[in-house]
N, CA, C and O atoms as CSV, one atom per row, in Angstrom:
chain,resi,resn,atom,element,x,y,z
A,1,UNK,N,N,-34.415,25.758,-64.977
A,1,UNK,CA,C,-33.038,25.948,-64.551
A,1,UNK,C,C,-32.146,24.899,-65.195
A,1,UNK,O,O,-32.548,23.754,-65.405
A,2,UNK,N,N,-30.970,25.304,-65.492
A,2,UNK,CA,C,-30.014,24.404,-66.121
A,2,UNK,C,C,-29.337,23.553,-65.054
A,2,UNK,O,O,-28.926,24.057,-64.009
A,3,UNK,N,N,-29.229,22.276,-65.327
A,3,UNK,CA,C,-28.478,21.418,-64.418
A,3,UNK,C,C,-27.288,20.847,-65.168
A,3,UNK,O,O,-27.227,20.891,-66.397
A,4,UNK,N,N,-26.361,20.319,-64.419
A,4,UNK,CA,C,-25.189,19.747,-65.056
A,4,UNK,C,C,-24.998,18.322,-64.584
A,4,UNK,O,O,-25.888,17.744,-63.959
A,5,UNK,N,N,-23.860,17.762,-64.876
A,5,UNK,CA,C,-23.577,16.365,-64.571
A,5,UNK,C,C,-23.651,16.056,-63.074
A,5,UNK,O,O,-23.959,14.927,-62.693
A,6,UNK,N,N,-23.372,17.045,-62.225
A,6,UNK,CA,C,-23.416,16.802,-60.784
A,6,UNK,C,C,-24.845,16.732,-60.269
A,6,UNK,O,O,-25.081,16.285,-59.147
A,7,UNK,N,N,-25.807,17.173,-61.087
A,7,UNK,CA,C,-27.191,17.154,-60.667
A,7,UNK,C,C,-27.599,18.383,-59.872
A,7,UNK,O,O,-28.757,18.511,-59.476
A,8,UNK,N,N,-26.668,19.276,-59.640
A,8,UNK,CA,C,-26.980,20.503,-58.902
A,8,UNK,C,C,-27.413,21.574,-59.890
A,8,UNK,O,O,-26.795,21.749,-60.940
A,9,UNK,N,N,-28.459,22.276,-59.553
A,9,UNK,CA,C,-28.971,23.316,-60.428
A,9,UNK,C,C,-28.478,24.682,-60.003
A,9,UNK,O,O,-28.041,24.882,-58.870
A,10,UNK,N,N,-28.556,25.616,-60.933
A,10,UNK,CA,C,-28.199,26.992,-60.594
A,10,UNK,C,C,-29.085,27.454,-59.461
A,10,UNK,O,O,-30.289,27.195,-59.441
A,11,UNK,N,N,-28.481,28.128,-58.537
A,11,UNK,CA,C,-29.156,28.471,-57.299
A,11,UNK,C,C,-29.438,29.968,-57.163
A,11,UNK,O,O,-30.457,30.355,-56.590
A,12,UNK,N,N,-28.555,30.802,-57.678
A,12,UNK,CA,C,-28.653,32.231,-57.415
A,12,UNK,C,C,-28.905,33.043,-58.663
A,12,UNK,O,O,-28.652,32.608,-59.786
A,13,UNK,N,N,-29.423,34.265,-58.423
A,13,UNK,CA,C,-29.494,35.315,-59.425
A,13,UNK,C,C,-29.148,36.615,-58.679
A,13,UNK,O,O,-28.888,36.583,-57.476
A,14,UNK,N,N,-29.144,37.736,-59.372
A,14,UNK,CA,C,-28.707,38.967,-58.707
A,14,UNK,C,C,-29.682,39.424,-57.623
A,14,UNK,O,O,-29.320,40.237,-56.772
A,15,UNK,N,N,-30.894,38.921,-57.643
A,15,UNK,CA,C,-31.872,39.314,-56.618
A,15,UNK,C,C,-31.753,38.495,-55.341
A,15,UNK,O,O,-32.133,38.974,-54.272
A,16,UNK,N,N,-31.235,37.270,-55.424
A,16,UNK,CA,C,-31.198,36.430,-54.218
A,16,UNK,C,C,-29.786,36.061,-53.750
A,16,UNK,O,O,-29.631,35.285,-52.807
A,17,UNK,N,N,-28.770,36.605,-54.396
A,17,UNK,CA,C,-27.398,36.324,-53.974
A,17,UNK,C,C,-27.064,37.195,-52.766
A,17,UNK,O,O,-27.377,38.385,-52.772
A,18,UNK,N,N,-26.440,36.640,-51.735
A,18,UNK,CA,C,-26.166,37.413,-50.509
A,18,UNK,C,C,-24.932,38.310,-50.616
A,18,UNK,O,O,-23.889,38.020,-50.030
A,19,UNK,N,N,-25.064,39.401,-51.372
A,19,UNK,CA,C,-23.954,40.336,-51.508
A,19,UNK,C,C,-23.741,41.077,-50.193
A,19,UNK,O,O,-24.692,41.613,-49.625
A,20,UNK,N,N,-22.491,41.112,-49.701
A,20,UNK,CA,C,-22.146,41.891,-48.513
A,20,UNK,C,C,-21.761,43.308,-48.917
A,20,UNK,O,O,-21.934,44.256,-48.150
A,21,UNK,N,N,-21.241,43.436,-50.124
A,21,UNK,CA,C,-20.713,44.707,-50.605
A,21,UNK,C,C,-21.767,45.398,-51.473
A,21,UNK,O,O,-22.004,44.978,-52.605
A,22,UNK,N,N,-22.390,46.435,-50.962
A,22,UNK,CA,C,-23.426,47.144,-51.693
A,22,UNK,C,C,-22.889,48.055,-52.776
A,22,UNK,O,O,-23.664,48.742,-53.442
A,23,UNK,N,N,-21.576,48.076,-52.969
A,23,UNK,CA,C,-20.988,48.987,-53.944
A,23,UNK,C,C,-20.621,48.305,-55.263
A,23,UNK,O,O,-20.035,48.940,-56.140
A,24,UNK,N,N,-20.953,47.043,-55.412
A,24,UNK,CA,C,-20.615,46.346,-56.655
A,24,UNK,C,C,-21.491,46.834,-57.801
A,24,UNK,O,O,-22.696,47.027,-57.640
A,25,UNK,N,N,-20.880,47.029,-58.942
A,25,UNK,CA,C,-21.637,47.427,-60.124
A,25,UNK,C,C,-22.485,46.249,-60.594
A,25,UNK,O,O,-22.179,45.100,-60.276
A,26,UNK,N,N,-23.543,46.524,-61.344
A,26,UNK,CA,C,-24.387,45.431,-61.837
A,26,UNK,C,C,-23.618,44.372,-62.629
A,26,UNK,O,O,-23.911,43.182,-62.509
A,27,UNK,N,N,-22.647,44.783,-63.427
A,27,UNK,CA,C,-21.894,43.806,-64.218
A,27,UNK,C,C,-21.058,42.890,-63.316
A,27,UNK,O,O,-20.919,41.700,-63.600
A,28,UNK,N,N,-20.503,43.441,-62.234
A,28,UNK,CA,C,-19.719,42.624,-61.302
A,28,UNK,C,C,-20.657,41.713,-60.513
A,28,UNK,O,O,-20.311,40.564,-60.237
A,29,UNK,N,N,-21.825,42.203,-60.152
A,29,UNK,CA,C,-22.811,41.361,-59.481
A,29,UNK,C,C,-23.201,40.176,-60.358
A,29,UNK,O,O,-23.250,39.040,-59.886
A,30,UNK,N,N,-23.478,40.438,-61.629
A,30,UNK,CA,C,-23.860,39.365,-62.551
A,30,UNK,C,C,-22.743,38.332,-62.683
A,30,UNK,O,O,-23.003,37.128,-62.701
A,31,UNK,N,N,-21.508,38.803,-62.773
A,31,UNK,CA,C,-20.369,37.889,-62.896
A,31,UNK,C,C,-20.203,37.077,-61.615
A,31,UNK,O,O,-19.910,35.884,-61.681
A,32,UNK,N,N,-20.384,37.700,-60.458
A,32,UNK,CA,C,-20.273,36.981,-59.187
A,32,UNK,C,C,-21.321,35.878,-59.096
A,32,UNK,O,O,-21.027,34.780,-58.624
A,33,UNK,N,N,-22.531,36.161,-59.542
A,33,UNK,CA,C,-23.597,35.157,-59.540
A,33,UNK,C,C,-23.234,34.011,-60.488
A,33,UNK,O,O,-23.412,32.841,-60.150
A,34,UNK,N,N,-22.732,34.348,-61.658
A,34,UNK,CA,C,-22.307,33.326,-62.623
A,34,UNK,C,C,-21.229,32.428,-62.013
A,34,UNK,O,O,-21.300,31.205,-62.125
A,35,UNK,N,N,-20.253,33.025,-61.381
A,35,UNK,CA,C,-19.157,32.275,-60.762
A,35,UNK,C,C,-19.673,31.428,-59.606
A,35,UNK,O,O,-19.295,30.265,-59.468
A,36,UNK,N,N,-20.539,32.009,-58.773
A,36,UNK,CA,C,-21.088,31.268,-57.626
A,36,UNK,C,C,-21.863,30.045,-58.095
A,36,UNK,O,O,-21.725,28.963,-57.524
A,37,UNK,N,N,-22.670,30.211,-59.124
A,37,UNK,CA,C,-23.428,29.076,-59.643
A,37,UNK,C,C,-22.499,28.001,-60.196
A,37,UNK,O,O,-22.743,26.808,-60.015
A,38,UNK,N,N,-21.438,28.425,-60.869
A,38,UNK,CA,C,-20.473,27.449,-61.400
A,38,UNK,C,C,-19.799,26.692,-60.265
A,38,UNK,O,O,-19.697,25.466,-60.305
A,39,UNK,N,N,-19.340,27.421,-59.254
A,39,UNK,CA,C,-18.678,26.778,-58.114
A,39,UNK,C,C,-19.623,25.794,-57.418
A,39,UNK,O,O,-19.220,24.692,-57.048
A,40,UNK,N,N,-20.867,26.198,-57.248
A,40,UNK,CA,C,-21.861,25.345,-56.597
A,40,UNK,C,C,-22.120,24.088,-57.434
A,40,UNK,O,O,-22.190,22.980,-56.901
A,41,UNK,N,N,-22.261,24.275,-58.747
A,41,UNK,CA,C,-22.485,23.139,-59.641
A,41,UNK,C,C,-21.302,22.182,-59.644
A,41,UNK,O,O,-21.470,20.977,-59.835
A,42,UNK,N,N,-20.104,22.721,-59.430
A,42,UNK,CA,C,-18.895,21.891,-59.384
A,42,UNK,C,C,-18.721,21.191,-58.049
A,42,UNK,O,O,-17.796,20.398,-57.877
A,43,UNK,N,N,-19.619,21.483,-57.089
A,43,UNK,CA,C,-19.590,20.763,-55.830
A,43,UNK,C,C,-19.140,21.540,-54.615
A,43,UNK,O,O,-19.081,20.984,-53.518
A,44,UNK,N,N,-18.821,22.815,-54.782
A,44,UNK,CA,C,-18.427,23.610,-53.619
A,44,UNK,C,C,-19.652,23.815,-52.726
A,44,UNK,O,O,-20.753,24.064,-53.217
A,45,UNK,N,N,-19.453,23.709,-51.440
A,45,UNK,CA,C,-20.549,23.866,-50.490
A,45,UNK,C,C,-21.006,25.312,-50.428
A,45,UNK,O,O,-20.202,26.241,-50.504
A,46,UNK,N,N,-22.313,25.482,-50.289
A,46,UNK,CA,C,-22.868,26.814,-50.120
A,46,UNK,C,C,-22.394,27.388,-48.794
A,46,UNK,O,O,-22.297,26.674,-47.797
A,47,UNK,N,N,-22.105,28.654,-48.790
A,47,UNK,CA,C,-21.684,29.306,-47.555
A,47,UNK,C,C,-20.794,30.495,-47.831
A,47,UNK,O,O,-20.569,30.877,-48.980
A,48,UNK,N,N,-20.298,31.068,-46.764
A,48,UNK,CA,C,-19.518,32.296,-46.842
A,48,UNK,C,C,-18.296,32.161,-47.752
A,48,UNK,O,O,-17.982,33.089,-48.497
A,49,UNK,N,N,-17.613,31.034,-47.704
A,49,UNK,CA,C,-16.413,30.846,-48.536
A,49,UNK,C,C,-16.770,30.914,-50.022
A,49,UNK,O,O,-16.041,31.521,-50.806
A,50,UNK,N,N,-17.872,30.303,-50.405
A,50,UNK,CA,C,-18.302,30.337,-51.801
A,50,UNK,C,C,-18.662,31.766,-52.194
A,50,UNK,O,O,-18.237,32.243,-53.247
A,51,UNK,N,N,-19.438,32.451,-51.362
A,51,UNK,CA,C,-19.845,33.821,-51.678
A,51,UNK,C,C,-18.631,34.733,-51.838
A,51,UNK,O,O,-18.529,35.491,-52.803
A,52,UNK,N,N,-17.712,34.644,-50.874
A,52,UNK,CA,C,-16.525,35.507,-50.914
A,52,UNK,C,C,-15.653,35.212,-52.119
A,52,UNK,O,O,-15.127,36.131,-52.748
A,53,UNK,N,N,-15.495,33.936,-52.445
A,53,UNK,CA,C,-14.673,33.573,-53.606
A,53,UNK,C,C,-15.303,34.084,-54.898
A,53,UNK,O,O,-14.606,34.599,-55.772
A,54,UNK,N,N,-16.611,33.943,-55.016
A,54,UNK,CA,C,-17.294,34.398,-56.225
A,54,UNK,C,C,-17.147,35.905,-56.404
A,54,UNK,O,O,-16.878,36.372,-57.510
A,55,UNK,N,N,-17.319,36.660,-55.343
A,55,UNK,CA,C,-17.189,38.116,-55.429
A,55,UNK,C,C,-15.740,38.506,-55.726
A,55,UNK,O,O,-15.493,39.402,-56.533
A,56,UNK,N,N,-14.797,37.847,-55.088
A,56,UNK,CA,C,-13.377,38.135,-55.321
A,56,UNK,C,C,-13.008,37.877,-56.785
A,56,UNK,O,O,-12.351,38.702,-57.419
A,57,UNK,N,N,-13.432,36.736,-57.310
A,57,UNK,CA,C,-13.122,36.416,-58.706
A,57,UNK,C,C,-13.816,37.376,-59.671
A,57,UNK,O,O,-13.254,37.726,-60.709
A,58,UNK,N,N,-15.027,37.800,-59.336
A,58,UNK,CA,C,-15.746,38.743,-60.194
A,58,UNK,C,C,-15.035,40.103,-60.210
A,58,UNK,O,O,-14.929,40.738,-61.259
A,59,UNK,N,N,-14.556,40.540,-59.060
A,59,UNK,CA,C,-13.818,41.803,-59.000
A,59,UNK,C,C,-12.530,41.699,-59.811
A,59,UNK,O,O,-12.178,42.625,-60.543
A,60,UNK,N,N,-11.826,40.573,-59.683
A,60,UNK,CA,C,-10.589,40.375,-60.452
A,60,UNK,C,C,-10.881,40.361,-61.944
A,60,UNK,O,O,-10.140,40.953,-62.728
A,61,UNK,N,N,-11.954,39.690,-62.342
A,61,UNK,CA,C,-12.361,39.623,-63.746
A,61,UNK,C,C,-12.610,41.037,-64.275
A,61,UNK,O,O,-12.174,41.383,-65.373
A,62,UNK,N,N,-13.309,41.842,-63.489
A,62,UNK,CA,C,-13.625,43.203,-63.913
A,62,UNK,C,C,-12.358,44.037,-64.079
A,62,UNK,O,O,-12.217,44.772,-65.057
A,63,UNK,N,N,-11.438,43.922,-63.126
A,63,UNK,CA,C,-10.193,44.685,-63.234
A,63,UNK,C,C,-9.384,44.251,-64.442
A,63,UNK,O,O,-8.783,45.098,-65.104
A,64,UNK,N,N,-9.350,42.975,-64.750
A,64,UNK,CA,C,-8.636,42.490,-65.931
A,64,UNK,C,C,-9.317,42.983,-67.211
A,64,UNK,O,O,-8.649,43.313,-68.190
A,65,UNK,N,N,-10.639,43.027,-67.192
A,65,UNK,CA,C,-11.400,43.470,-68.343
A,65,UNK,C,C,-11.143,44.956,-68.620
A,65,UNK,O,O,-11.092,45.382,-69.774
A,66,UNK,N,N,-10.982,45.733,-67.553
A,66,UNK,CA,C,-10.733,47.157,-67.673
A,66,UNK,C,C,-9.338,47.461,-68.218
A,66,UNK,O,O,-9.101,48.528,-68.785
A,67,UNK,N,N,-8.421,46.509,-68.039
A,67,UNK,CA,C,-7.071,46.645,-68.547
A,67,UNK,C,C,-6.241,47.435,-67.652
A,67,UNK,O,O,-5.062,47.649,-67.932
């Protein structure tokens, strides 16, 4: 696992991330995991706020990508 300057390692993948929304496409799930790991590595505490923010940002990213 990759670690960064904070010493925190990547924690999630698409199999172990606690998705509440079962309707997310695989690409949005992957982006949410990427965002969650970044937020966690930057020092955000694990929990509902982190999960919700990661999913929200992934959905926004997807909508922007779609144009």
